[in-house]
N, CA, C and O atoms as a CHARMM CRD file, in Angstrom:
* protein
*
  268
    1    1 MET  N      0.81200  -1.30800   0.00900 PROA 1      0.00000
    2    1 MET  CA     0.05900  -0.03100  -0.10600 PROA 1      0.00000
    3    1 MET  C      0.92200   1.27400   0.04600 PROA 1      0.00000
    4    1 MET  O      1.73300   1.46100   0.95300 PROA 1      0.00000
    5    2 ALA  N      0.62400   2.17300  -1.00100 PROA 2      0.00000
    6    2 ALA  CA     1.33500   3.41400  -1.01200 PROA 2      0.00000
    7    2 ALA  C      0.97100   4.33200   0.24100 PROA 2      0.00000
    8    2 ALA  O     -0.13900   4.42900   0.76400 PROA 2      0.00000
    9    3 ARG  N      2.24400   5.03800   0.64000 PROA 3      0.00000
   10    3 ARG  CA     2.00800   6.01300   1.64000 PROA 3      0.00000
   11    3 ARG  C      1.18100   7.17100   1.19700 PROA 3      0.00000
   12    3 ARG  O      1.17400   7.50200   0.01100 PROA 3      0.00000
   13    4 PRO  N      0.46700   7.81600   2.12200 PROA 4      0.00000
   14    4 PRO  CA    -0.47800   9.01000   1.50500 PROA 4      0.00000
   15    4 PRO  C      0.51000   9.99900   1.15000 PROA 4      0.00000
   16    4 PRO  O      1.65000   9.98700   1.61500 PROA 4      0.00000
   17    5 THR  N      0.04600  10.92900   0.25900 PROA 5      0.00000
   18    5 THR  CA     0.69400  12.25500   0.00600 PROA 5      0.00000
   19    5 THR  C      0.61800  13.14100   1.02700 PROA 5      0.00000
   20    5 THR  O     -0.13300  12.95200   1.98300 PROA 5      0.00000
   21    6 LEU  N      1.41300  14.21500   0.90800 PROA 6      0.00000
   22    6 LEU  CA     1.24200  15.41800   1.76500 PROA 6      0.00000
   23    6 LEU  C     -0.06100  15.96500   1.72500 PROA 6      0.00000
   24    6 LEU  O     -0.65100  16.28900   2.75600 PROA 6      0.00000
   25    7 MET  N     -0.50500  16.07700   0.68700 PROA 7      0.00000
   26    7 MET  CA    -2.08100  16.63300   0.56000 PROA 7      0.00000
   27    7 MET  C     -3.07700  15.68400   1.43600 PROA 7      0.00000
   28    7 MET  O     -3.83500  16.13300   2.29500 PROA 7      0.00000
   29    8 GLU  N     -2.97700  14.48200   1.13600 PROA 8      0.00000
   30    8 GLU  CA    -3.91900  13.56400   1.92200 PROA 8      0.00000
   31    8 GLU  C     -3.60100  13.72000   3.42600 PROA 8      0.00000
   32    8 GLU  O     -4.49500  13.81300   4.26700 PROA 8      0.00000
   33    9 ASP  N     -2.30000  13.74500   3.72000 PROA 9      0.00000
   34    9 ASP  CA    -2.02000  13.81200   5.16300 PROA 9      0.00000
   35    9 ASP  C     -2.79200  15.12400   5.77100 PROA 9      0.00000
   36    9 ASP  O     -3.39700  15.07900   6.84200 PROA 9      0.00000
   37   10 ARG  N     -2.70300  16.21200   5.01800 PROA 10     0.00000
   38   10 ARG  CA    -3.10800  17.47500   5.41100 PROA 10     0.00000
   39   10 ARG  C     -4.68200  17.40500   5.66000 PROA 10     0.00000
   40   10 ARG  O     -5.24800  17.88600   6.64200 PROA 10     0.00000
   41   11 LYS  N     -5.22700  16.79800   4.72200 PROA 11     0.00000
   42   11 LYS  CA    -6.71500  16.70000   4.90900 PROA 11     0.00000
   43   11 LYS  C     -7.05200  15.71200   6.14400 PROA 11     0.00000
   44   11 LYS  O     -8.00300  16.00500   6.86800 PROA 11     0.00000
   45   12 SER  N     -6.37300  14.66900   6.37400 PROA 12     0.00000
   46   12 SER  CA    -6.52200  13.89900   7.52200 PROA 12     0.00000
   47   12 SER  C     -6.25800  14.72800   8.80000 PROA 12     0.00000
   48   12 SER  O     -7.06600  14.66100   9.72600 PROA 12     0.00000
   49   13 PHE  N     -5.18800  15.48500   8.88300 PROA 13     0.00000
   50   13 PHE  CA    -4.97000  16.29200   9.89800 PROA 13     0.00000
   51   13 PHE  C     -6.06900  17.25000  10.32400 PROA 13     0.00000
   52   13 PHE  O     -6.51500  17.34800  11.46800 PROA 13     0.00000
   53   14 LEU  N     -6.49500  18.02700   9.12600 PROA 14     0.00000
   54   14 LEU  CA    -7.61400  19.10800   9.36600 PROA 14     0.00000
   55   14 LEU  C     -8.86000  18.33000   9.83300 PROA 14     0.00000
   56   14 LEU  O     -9.56200  18.80100  10.72700 PROA 14     0.00000
   57   15 ALA  N     -9.14000  17.19800   9.27300 PROA 15     0.00000
   58   15 ALA  CA   -10.42200  16.47600   9.65800 PROA 15     0.00000
   59   15 ALA  C    -10.40500  16.24800  11.14000 PROA 15     0.00000
   60   15 ALA  O    -11.44900  16.50100  11.74100 PROA 15     0.00000
   61   16 VAL  N     -9.39500  15.81500  11.80400 PROA 16     0.00000
   62   16 VAL  CA    -9.32200  15.62100  13.23600 PROA 16     0.00000
   63   16 VAL  C     -9.32600  16.79500  14.00300 PROA 16     0.00000
   64   16 VAL  O     -9.93400  16.79900  15.07400 PROA 16     0.00000
   65   17 VAL  N     -8.63700  17.95400  13.54200 PROA 17     0.00000
   66   17 VAL  CA    -8.70200  19.06600  14.20100 PROA 17     0.00000
   67   17 VAL  C     -9.98400  19.60400  14.24400 PROA 17     0.00000
   68   17 VAL  O    -10.32000  20.19500  15.27000 PROA 17     0.00000
   69   18 ARG  N    -10.92000  19.48500  13.12000 PROA 18     0.00000
   70   18 ARG  CA   -12.17500  20.03500  13.21100 PROA 18     0.00000
   71   18 ARG  C    -13.02700  19.49700  14.19800 PROA 18     0.00000
   72   18 ARG  O    -14.00800  20.18400  14.48300 PROA 18     0.00000
   73   19 LYS  N    -12.85700  18.30400  14.84900 PROA 19     0.00000
   74   19 LYS  CA   -13.71400  17.69500  15.85600 PROA 19     0.00000
   75   19 LYS  C    -13.66700  18.44500  17.14400 PROA 19     0.00000
   76   19 LYS  O    -14.56900  18.28800  17.96600 PROA 19     0.00000
   77   20 GLN  N    -12.62900  19.28000  17.37600 PROA 20     0.00000
   78   20 GLN  CA   -12.73700  20.02300  18.55700 PROA 20     0.00000
   79   20 GLN  C    -12.05400  21.33100  18.42800 PROA 20     0.00000
   80   20 GLN  O    -11.39900  21.50100  17.40000 PROA 20     0.00000
   81   21 ASP  N    -12.10000  22.31600  19.33400 PROA 21     0.00000
   82   21 ASP  CA   -11.58200  23.54600  19.18900 PROA 21     0.00000
   83   21 ASP  C    -10.12600  23.52800  19.15600 PROA 21     0.00000
   84   21 ASP  O     -9.59900  24.19100  18.26300 PROA 21     0.00000
   85   22 SER  N     -9.38100  22.88700  19.96800 PROA 22     0.00000
   86   22 SER  CA    -8.03500  22.91200  19.96100 PROA 22     0.00000
   87   22 SER  C     -7.47800  21.41300  20.37800 PROA 22     0.00000
   88   22 SER  O     -8.20500  20.67000  21.03700 PROA 22     0.00000
   89   23 PHE  N     -6.30700  21.04700  20.01200 PROA 23     0.00000
   90   23 PHE  CA    -5.67900  19.83900  20.16300 PROA 23     0.00000
   91   23 PHE  C     -4.43900  20.02100  20.79600 PROA 23     0.00000
   92   23 PHE  O     -3.77400  20.95500  20.34700 PROA 23     0.00000
   93   24 GLY  N     -3.88000  19.28600  21.84900 PROA 24     0.00000
   94   24 GLY  CA    -2.53400  19.23800  22.13200 PROA 24     0.00000
   95   24 GLY  C     -1.69400  18.43700  21.06400 PROA 24     0.00000
   96   24 GLY  O     -2.20500  17.45700  20.52000 PROA 24     0.00000
   97   25 ASN  N     -0.41600  18.83900  20.75900 PROA 25     0.00000
   98   25 ASN  CA     0.19500  18.15800  19.69400 PROA 25     0.00000
   99   25 ASN  C      0.38000  16.64200  19.86000 PROA 25     0.00000
  100   25 ASN  O      0.30100  15.83100  18.93600 PROA 25     0.00000
  101   26 GLY  N      0.65700  16.32900  21.25700 PROA 26     0.00000
  102   26 GLY  CA     0.83500  14.93700  21.55900 PROA 26     0.00000
  103   26 GLY  C     -0.51100  14.02600  21.31000 PROA 26     0.00000
  104   26 GLY  O     -0.49900  12.95400  20.70600 PROA 26     0.00000
  105   27 ALA  N     -1.57700  14.59500  21.83600 PROA 27     0.00000
  106   27 ALA  CA    -2.86900  14.00600  21.56100 PROA 27     0.00000
  107   27 ALA  C     -3.27500  13.83100  20.16400 PROA 27     0.00000
  108   27 ALA  O     -3.73000  12.78000  19.71200 PROA 27     0.00000
  109   28 LEU  N     -3.07200  15.00700  19.44400 PROA 28     0.00000
  110   28 LEU  CA    -3.46400  14.82900  17.91000 PROA 28     0.00000
  111   28 LEU  C     -2.52800  14.02800  17.25900 PROA 28     0.00000
  112   28 LEU  O     -2.95200  13.41100  16.28100 PROA 28     0.00000
  113   29 ARG  N     -1.22400  13.87400  17.59800 PROA 29     0.00000
  114   29 ARG  CA    -0.27000  12.87200  16.84500 PROA 29     0.00000
  115   29 ARG  C     -0.91700  11.40700  17.16600 PROA 29     0.00000
  116   29 ARG  O     -1.06300  10.53500  16.31000 PROA 29     0.00000
  117   30 ALA  N     -1.25600  11.28800  18.45100 PROA 30     0.00000
  118   30 ALA  CA    -1.77900   9.70600  18.84100 PROA 30     0.00000
  119   30 ALA  C     -2.85000   9.50800  18.16200 PROA 30     0.00000
  120   30 ALA  O     -3.06300   8.35500  17.78700 PROA 30     0.00000
  121   31 ALA  N     -3.78000  10.53300  17.83200 PROA 31     0.00000
  122   31 ALA  CA    -5.04000  10.30300  17.37100 PROA 31     0.00000
  123   31 ALA  C     -4.96800   9.87000  15.92100 PROA 31     0.00000
  124   31 ALA  O     -5.72600   9.05600  15.39300 PROA 31     0.00000
  125   32 LEU  N     -3.88400  10.56300  15.29400 PROA 32     0.00000
  126   32 LEU  CA    -3.69700  10.24800  13.94900 PROA 32     0.00000
  127   32 LEU  C     -2.73500   8.97500  13.76100 PROA 32     0.00000
  128   32 LEU  O     -2.66600   8.43800  12.65500 PROA 32     0.00000
  129   33 GLY  N     -2.05100   8.53500  14.77100 PROA 33     0.00000
  130   33 GLY  CA    -1.31800   7.34300  14.71000 PROA 33     0.00000
  131   33 GLY  C      0.02200   7.59600  13.78200 PROA 33     0.00000
  132   33 GLY  O      0.40500   6.69800  13.03200 PROA 33     0.00000
  133   34 TRP  N      0.68100   8.78900  13.85900 PROA 34     0.00000
  134   34 TRP  CA     1.64300   9.14900  12.92300 PROA 34     0.00000
  135   34 TRP  C      2.92500   9.06700  13.75600 PROA 34     0.00000
  136   34 TRP  O      2.89700   8.99400  14.98400 PROA 34     0.00000
  137   35 SER  N      4.01000   9.08300  13.05600 PROA 35     0.00000
  138   35 SER  CA     5.33700   9.11400  13.67400 PROA 35     0.00000
  139   35 SER  C      5.62100  10.74300  13.93100 PROA 35     0.00000
  140   35 SER  O      4.90300  11.59100  13.40300 PROA 35     0.00000
  141   36 GLU  N      6.51600  11.01800  14.62400 PROA 36     0.00000
  142   36 GLU  CA     6.79600  12.33400  14.90500 PROA 36     0.00000
  143   36 GLU  C      7.30200  13.25100  13.57100 PROA 36     0.00000
  144   36 GLU  O      6.97700  14.41200  13.32300 PROA 36     0.00000
  145   37 ASP  N      8.09300  12.47300  12.88500 PROA 37     0.00000
  146   37 ASP  CA     8.45700  13.30700  11.62800 PROA 37     0.00000
  147   37 ASP  C      7.35100  13.61200  10.67600 PROA 37     0.00000
  148   37 ASP  O      7.30400  14.68400  10.07200 PROA 37     0.00000
  149   38 ARG  N      6.45000  12.65900  10.54200 PROA 38     0.00000
  150   38 ARG  CA     5.39200  12.76100   9.60200 PROA 38     0.00000
  151   38 ARG  C      4.42900  13.88200  10.19400 PROA 38     0.00000
  152   38 ARG  O      3.92300  14.73900   9.47000 PROA 38     0.00000
  153   39 TYR  N      4.23900  13.81700  11.42000 PROA 39     0.00000
  154   39 TYR  CA     3.37300  14.79200  12.10800 PROA 39     0.00000
  155   39 TYR  C      3.87500  16.19900  11.87200 PROA 39     0.00000
  156   39 TYR  O      3.18900  17.05000  11.30600 PROA 39     0.00000
  157   40 TRP  N      5.23500  16.43400  12.37900 PROA 40     0.00000
  158   40 TRP  CA     5.71500  17.65000  12.26600 PROA 40     0.00000
  159   40 TRP  C      5.94700  18.35900  10.83000 PROA 40     0.00000
  160   40 TRP  O      6.07000  19.57200  10.65700 PROA 40     0.00000
  161   41 LYS  N      5.98000  17.36800   9.85200 PROA 41     0.00000
  162   41 LYS  CA     6.02800  17.96400   8.36500 PROA 41     0.00000
  163   41 LYS  C      4.62900  18.41300   8.01700 PROA 41     0.00000
  164   41 LYS  O      4.55000  19.43500   7.33600 PROA 41     0.00000
  165   42 VAL  N      3.56100  17.83400   8.36500 PROA 42     0.00000
  166   42 VAL  CA     2.30100  18.19200   8.03000 PROA 42     0.00000
  167   42 VAL  C      1.89900  19.28100   8.79500 PROA 42     0.00000
  168   42 VAL  O      1.22700  20.12300   8.19900 PROA 42     0.00000
  169   43 HSD  N      2.22900  19.53600  10.37000 PROA 43     0.00000
  170   43 HSD  CA     1.96900  20.58400  10.90900 PROA 43     0.00000
  171   43 HSD  C      2.52400  21.74100  10.49400 PROA 43     0.00000
  172   43 HSD  O      1.85100  22.77200  10.49600 PROA 43     0.00000
  173   44 HSD  N      3.95700  21.72400  10.04000 PROA 44     0.00000
  174   44 HSD  CA     4.60700  22.91100   9.66500 PROA 44     0.00000
  175   44 HSD  C      4.02200  23.56400   8.32600 PROA 44     0.00000
  176   44 HSD  O      3.86800  24.76800   8.12600 PROA 44     0.00000
  177   45 SER  N      3.71800  22.47600   7.42300 PROA 45     0.00000
  178   45 SER  CA     2.90400  22.87500   6.34500 PROA 45     0.00000
  179   45 SER  C      1.78600  23.55100   6.45000 PROA 45     0.00000
  180   45 SER  O      1.57400  24.50100   5.69700 PROA 45     0.00000
  181   46 LEU  N      0.82800  23.13900   7.47400 PROA 46     0.00000
  182   46 LEU  CA    -0.37200  23.90100   7.60600 PROA 46     0.00000
  183   46 LEU  C     -0.35900  25.19900   8.42500 PROA 46     0.00000
  184   46 LEU  O     -1.22600  26.06400   8.29400 PROA 46     0.00000
  185   47 VAL  N      0.74300  25.29300   9.33500 PROA 47     0.00000
  186   47 VAL  CA     0.93400  26.62500   9.77700 PROA 47     0.00000
  187   47 VAL  C      1.58700  27.61800   8.79400 PROA 47     0.00000
  188   47 VAL  O      1.29200  28.80800   8.90900 PROA 47     0.00000
  189   48 GLU  N      2.38200  27.25700   7.91500 PROA 48     0.00000
  190   48 GLU  CA     2.90000  28.10900   6.88300 PROA 48     0.00000
  191   48 GLU  C      1.87800  28.54300   5.98100 PROA 48     0.00000
  192   48 GLU  O      1.98000  29.68000   5.52100 PROA 48     0.00000
  193   49 ASP  N      0.88600  27.80600   5.64600 PROA 49     0.00000
  194   49 ASP  CA    -0.34100  28.09200   4.84300 PROA 49     0.00000
  195   49 ASP  C     -1.39600  28.77400   5.47500 PROA 49     0.00000
  196   49 ASP  O     -2.34200  29.17800   4.80000 PROA 49     0.00000
  197   50 GLY  N     -1.33700  28.98300   6.90800 PROA 50     0.00000
  198   50 GLY  CA    -2.30800  29.71200   7.69300 PROA 50     0.00000
  199   50 GLY  C     -3.51400  28.97300   7.78500 PROA 50     0.00000
  200   50 GLY  O     -4.56800  29.59300   7.92300 PROA 50     0.00000
  201   51 ARG  N     -3.50900  27.62500   7.72200 PROA 51     0.00000
  202   51 ARG  CA    -4.69700  26.73600   8.06300 PROA 51     0.00000
  203   51 ARG  C     -4.79800  26.39200   9.50400 PROA 51     0.00000
  204   51 ARG  O     -5.90700  26.16800   9.98800 PROA 51     0.00000
  205   52 ILE  N     -3.57900  26.32700  10.31900 PROA 52     0.00000
  206   52 ILE  CA    -3.86700  26.17800  11.56400 PROA 52     0.00000
  207   52 ILE  C     -2.92400  27.28300  12.35600 PROA 52     0.00000
  208   52 ILE  O     -1.99900  27.91400  11.84600 PROA 52     0.00000
  209   53 VAL  N     -3.37500  27.36300  13.70600 PROA 53     0.00000
  210   53 VAL  CA    -2.54900  28.35700  14.42000 PROA 53     0.00000
  211   53 VAL  C     -2.03000  27.62400  15.60300 PROA 53     0.00000
  212   53 VAL  O     -2.81200  26.84100  16.14400 PROA 53     0.00000
  213   54 ARG  N     -0.66200  27.77500  16.16000 PROA 54     0.00000
  214   54 ARG  CA     0.00300  27.32600  17.23800 PROA 54     0.00000
  215   54 ARG  C     -0.69900  27.90200  18.30900 PROA 54     0.00000
  216   54 ARG  O     -1.23100  29.01200  18.32200 PROA 54     0.00000
  217   55 GLY  N     -0.65400  26.93800  19.34300 PROA 55     0.00000
  218   55 GLY  CA    -1.27800  27.38100  20.78600 PROA 55     0.00000
  219   55 GLY  C     -0.31200  27.30900  21.75100 PROA 55     0.00000
  220   55 GLY  O      0.88300  27.15600  21.49900 PROA 55     0.00000
  221   56 ARG  N     -0.84300  27.42800  22.99000 PROA 56     0.00000
  222   56 ARG  CA     0.10000  27.23000  24.17000 PROA 56     0.00000
  223   56 ARG  C     -0.13100  25.72000  24.60600 PROA 56     0.00000
  224   56 ARG  O     -0.88100  24.93500  24.02500 PROA 56     0.00000
  225   57 GLY  N      0.60500  25.46200  25.67400 PROA 57     0.00000
  226   57 GLY  CA     0.56500  24.30500  26.37800 PROA 57     0.00000
  227   57 GLY  C      1.97600  23.49100  26.67500 PROA 57     0.00000
  228   57 GLY  O      3.02000  23.82700  26.11500 PROA 57     0.00000
  229   58 ARG  N      1.91800  22.55700  27.46600 PROA 58     0.00000
  230   58 ARG  CA     3.27900  21.91200  27.79500 PROA 58     0.00000
  231   58 ARG  C      3.93800  21.26300  26.47100 PROA 58     0.00000
  232   58 ARG  O      5.13600  21.44700  26.25400 PROA 58     0.00000
  233   59 GLY  N      3.25800  20.61500  25.72000 PROA 59     0.00000
  234   59 GLY  CA     3.60700  20.15100  24.54100 PROA 59     0.00000
  235   59 GLY  C      3.08400  21.07900  23.04300 PROA 59     0.00000
  236   59 GLY  O      3.16500  20.78100  21.85200 PROA 59     0.00000
  237   60 GLY  N      2.63700  22.07100  23.61400 PROA 60     0.00000
  238   60 GLY  CA     2.21000  23.05400  22.44500 PROA 60     0.00000
  239   60 GLY  C      0.82100  22.46800  21.95600 PROA 60     0.00000
  240   60 GLY  O      0.51000  21.31500  22.25100 PROA 60     0.00000
  241   61 SER  N      0.03800  23.23800  21.24500 PROA 61     0.00000
  242   61 SER  CA    -1.20600  22.91100  20.73200 PROA 61     0.00000
  243   61 SER  C     -1.54100  23.46500  19.27800 PROA 61     0.00000
  244   61 SER  O     -0.74500  24.23900  18.74600 PROA 61     0.00000
  245   62 VAL  N     -2.63000  23.10800  18.67500 PROA 62     0.00000
  246   62 VAL  CA    -3.06300  23.67400  17.56900 PROA 62     0.00000
  247   62 VAL  C     -4.58100  23.87500  17.55800 PROA 62     0.00000
  248   62 VAL  O     -5.37700  23.27200  18.27700 PROA 62     0.00000
  249   63 ARG  N     -4.87700  24.83100  16.62100 PROA 63     0.00000
  250   63 ARG  CA    -6.36300  24.99000  16.42200 PROA 63     0.00000
  251   63 ARG  C     -6.40600  25.55600  15.08500 PROA 63     0.00000
  252   63 ARG  O     -5.43100  26.09300  14.56000 PROA 63     0.00000
  253   64 ARG  N     -7.69400  25.41400  14.46800 PROA 64     0.00000
  254   64 ARG  CA    -7.98400  25.88200  13.17200 PROA 64     0.00000
  255   64 ARG  C     -7.80400  27.36100  13.12900 PROA 64     0.00000
  256   64 ARG  O     -8.20000  28.09700  14.03300 PROA 64     0.00000
  257   65 ALA  N     -7.19000  27.78200  12.04400 PROA 65     0.00000
  258   65 ALA  CA    -7.22500  29.41600  11.86600 PROA 65     0.00000
  259   65 ALA  C     -8.59300  29.84600  11.62900 PROA 65     0.00000
  260   65 ALA  O     -9.44700  29.14200  11.09000 PROA 65     0.00000
  261   66 ALA  N     -8.76300  31.00500  12.04600 PROA 66     0.00000
  262   66 ALA  CA    -9.99500  31.86400  11.89000 PROA 66     0.00000
  263   66 ALA  C    -10.28300  31.99100  10.35900 PROA 66     0.00000
  264   66 ALA  O     -9.29700  32.07700   9.62800 PROA 66     0.00000
  265   67 LYS  N    -11.48900  32.01200   9.81100 PROA 67     0.00000
  266   67 LYS  CA   -11.53600  32.10100   8.43600 PROA 67     0.00000
  267   67 LYS  C    -11.77700  33.65400   8.04400 PROA 67     0.00000
  268   67 LYS  O    -11.85600  33.98700   6.86100 PROA 67     0.00000
């Protein structure tokens, strides 16, 4: 089975983030079942595009960017 593309990973990431207002990075990575490298690659891509916003917290957090 082929590994998902970055675009597919971005869609998966955003689909999980939509389920609640914000997510801790550790909890979100666990919910997705991804490696740290995969998670952070997608995370940084979405931050750069303004799709998610970094939050606070011990391990950091993310939330959807305001429209």
